[in-house]
N, C-alpha and C positions, 0 to 999 in steps of 0.2 A: 730788911733793916740791917744796917751795918753795925759792926762791933769794933770798939777800940781795943787794940791789942798792944801791950808793951812786951818788948823782947830785948834780951841782952845782946850786945855786939862787942866788938873788940875793946872799945874804950868807954862806952856809955850805954844808956838804955834808950832804945829807939821806940817810936810809936808808929803803929800802922793802923789801917782800917781794913777790916775784912768784910767783904760783900758777898753773901751767898748767891749761888746761881738761882735764877727764877725757877728752874726745874733741873732735876738730876736723875740718873738711872740708879740701879741697885748698887753700882760700884761707887757711887758718889760722883761729884762733878769734877771735871778738870779745873785746875786753878792757875790763874795768870798773876804773876808777881810784877808789879809796875814800879819802875824807878824813874824819877824825874831828871831833868838836866841841871845845868849850872845854877845853883841857888834856888831851884824850884821846890815847891811844896805841894802836897797832895791837893790842897784846895786851890791850886793855881793851874788849872788846865787838865788835870787827870780825871776828874769825876765824869765828864762826858764820855770818855773812853770806857770807864768802868761801867757806866749805865748800859752802853751798847753791848759790852761783853756779857754782863749778867743776864740781859734779856735774851742773848743767844745761847744760853746754857752753860756758861763758864762762871765759876767763882772768881773773885778778884781780890788781891791783897796789895794795897798801895801803901807806901811808907815814906816817911821823911828821914833823910840822912841825919845822923847825929849832928848837933849844934844848930840845926835848922828846923823851922816850923814847930811842930808839937813835940818833936823828940828832945830828949834831955841833952846835956853836955854844955860845959862852960870852958872857955868863953864862947858867947854866941857868935854865929856866922864864921866860926873857924872852918878852914878848908883843908881837908886831908884826902887826897886821892886814894891812898892805901886804905884808910878807914872807911871810905864810902863803899869800896868794893867789899870789904868785910861786912858792912851793914847790909848790902844786897844779899850776900850769902846767908846771913842770919835771918833776913826776911824770908828767904826761901824755906829755911828750916821751920820758921814759925808758921808760914802758910800751909805747909804740909801737915800740920797737926790740927788744923781747924776742922770743926764738925762738918760732915757732909762733903768732904774733899777726898778725892782719889789722889794720894801722894805719888802714884805712879804716872800721873798725867799732869805734870807741873811744867809750865812754860814761864820763861823770863821775857820781860818786855821793858824796853828802855827808850827814852827819847833824848836826843841831843847828847849831852855828856853821858846820861844814863844809857843811851844806845851804844856808846863806846864801852861802858862797863859791861854790857851784855856779852861782848866778845870774850872777855876774861872769865866771867861767871859761867857762861855756857861751856867754855873749854875746860874748866877746872872743877865743875860741880857735877858729879855723876847723876844726881837726881833730876837734872834738867832734861826734859823730853822734847822741847821745842823752844825756839828763840826768835824774838822779833826786835829789830833795831830800826827805830824810826828817826830819820834825819840824823844819823849817828855822827858824833864828833870822834873820829878814830885816829887823828893825827894832830897833836898840839902844834908841831912845827908848821904843818900845812895851814892850820887855822891862823897862826900868827902871821904868816906871809900874806894870807888873804885879807887880814884885818889892817895891815899897814896903811893902806890908803884912807882908812876910816879914822885914823888918829893923828892929831897934830903932834909935832915933835915935842913941844913943851909939855903936853899932856902925858906923852910917853915917858919923859924924864921924871915927871912928878910921880907917875905910877911906879917906875922902877925904884925911886927913892923910898916910897911907902912900902914897897915889897920887901926891901932889905930891912927897913925899920920893923916891919911886922915879924919877919923871920927872927931877928935878934930879940925882939920883945918876948916872943913865945919860947925861944931857947932859954931865956932867963926867967920863965914862969909867968910872964905877963900876958895881957890881952893882945890880940892882933890889931894892927892898924888896918882900917878898912877903906874901901873905895866903893862908889856906887856900882851895882851890878850892871845896870843899863842906863844910858844917858843919850842926849842928843849928839849929833855929829860935832866933833871937836871938843866935847866935854871930857873930863876925866871920868872914865867908866870902863868896865870890861867890854860891854857890847855898846857900840855907838853908831851902827848903821842907821841910815835914815829910816824912820818909821818903827824901829825896834822898841823905843821907849813906849810909844802908844800901844803897840801890839802886846808887850809884856804886861804893862799895867792894866790893860783891858781885861786880862784873864786872871789877874792877881787876886788871891783870897786874903782873908784877914791875918793869916799867920805869915805871909810873905813880907820880907823886908828888902828894900832896895839897897843892900850893902853886902859886901863879901870881903873876906880876908884878902888883903892886898897882895899876898904872895901867891894868889891863884895863878898869875901869869907865869911865875917861876916853875910851878908844878906842871902847868899845861905844856911848857916848853919841852918837858921830858916825857910827855904822855903819848904812847904809841901802842895802844892795846891790840890793834889788829895785827900789826907787824909781829907782835910777840905771841899772839894766841889764835889768830884766825885759822891757820892750817890745822890746829888741833881740835877744832870743833867737829863733832861727829853727829850731833842731832840736827834735824831739819831746821833751817834758819830762813827767815824772811828779812831782807834789808830794803827799806823804803827810802828813796832818795829824792830830795827836792833839787831839781836841776839848776835853779837859780839861787841856791842857798848861800847867803853871805856870812853865816856863822860856822857852819860845818861843811867844809869843801866837798862838793859832790864827787869830784874825781877821786879823792882819797877814799870816800865811802864805796865807790864802785870797785876800786882795787881790793878793798877789804872783803867785799862781798864775793868777788871772784876767788880770792884765797880761801874763803870759808865754804866755797861751793854752794852758795846761798841762792835762793830764789830772789829775784830783784824786781821791784816795782819802782817806776820813776814818775814824777809829777812835775809839770811845768810851773813851779811856784817857788817861793822863798821859805825860809825856815819856819816862820810862825803861821803860814797859811795852812798847815796840816792840823791845827788845833780847831776846836769847835768855834764856829763863827767864820772860819776861813772857808774858801770855796772848795777846798779839797778834802775837808774832814770826812765827809760821807764816803767818798771813794776809798780813802785811807783805811777807815775802820771796816768797811766791807771786805777789803782785801785781807785784813788781819783775821777777821772771823772766818773767811773761807779757808785761809791757810791753817788756822788752828783746828777747824772742823776736819780737815783732811788728815792731819797728823796726830791729833789727840782724840779723834772720834767723839768730839764734844757735842756737836749738834749739826744737823744738815744745814748747809748754806749754799746758796747759788747767787753769784754776782756776775755782772757783765764786766768785760775787759774795758 
């Protein structure tokens, strides 16, 4: 049975869920800290990964970034890259103190934007013993170039205007201007690739909201965690790449994995096909469990290539 855990971070109080391992040895169980992607919440796609991990002998700690989901923070849906990374580190500290956990065997796990955050957290947090980046967004500029064909010029102009309005409003102490997180092709939204609206809303839980701070694009434009941190990662790392990813460019992820000297697994699919319900979920989680078992001695695991 999971426990709800509140923990302090840089700017607010975050909320996580701790899931004990189904079985643990005398040292306690290894623990995996899971971070979602852009606008994601624990109840929107992370629980199926958690269930597989705990059944394999790993404890899991999944959390919502500040301003999103069950975590605190006002105004809601505010986006701060710097604060999200701080939330991730704070979640690691909270996970290490949970009952039945071996703090010496802590792994970080992130998907999409959370996978990008993994590069910084793994490089700068001594407690991290292993890292997994699933379909990681590691270069905001590369993602912006890849997304250009998916956006109409008028929608891009409207998005830029809202971004500046949001930045100014928050500088003056107000609430952010928001845009939809995901929409149909041609609509004003952050993600507009064909099929993404259906894919995201299909896994969305009750705390998820289809809106995000409009200045997210401005922050993503400067976001390059792999270029800044990949070479400094010393723990074992697994990078899982979707070869036809239209949200997180696979070429950038491959370069980041090479710089981090990471183990790489590739899948012939798009960004959301790695979640439960997608045809590659089982293979993705099997590879994660095998990797963690090898490097954290969590539980024996044998999977096919």
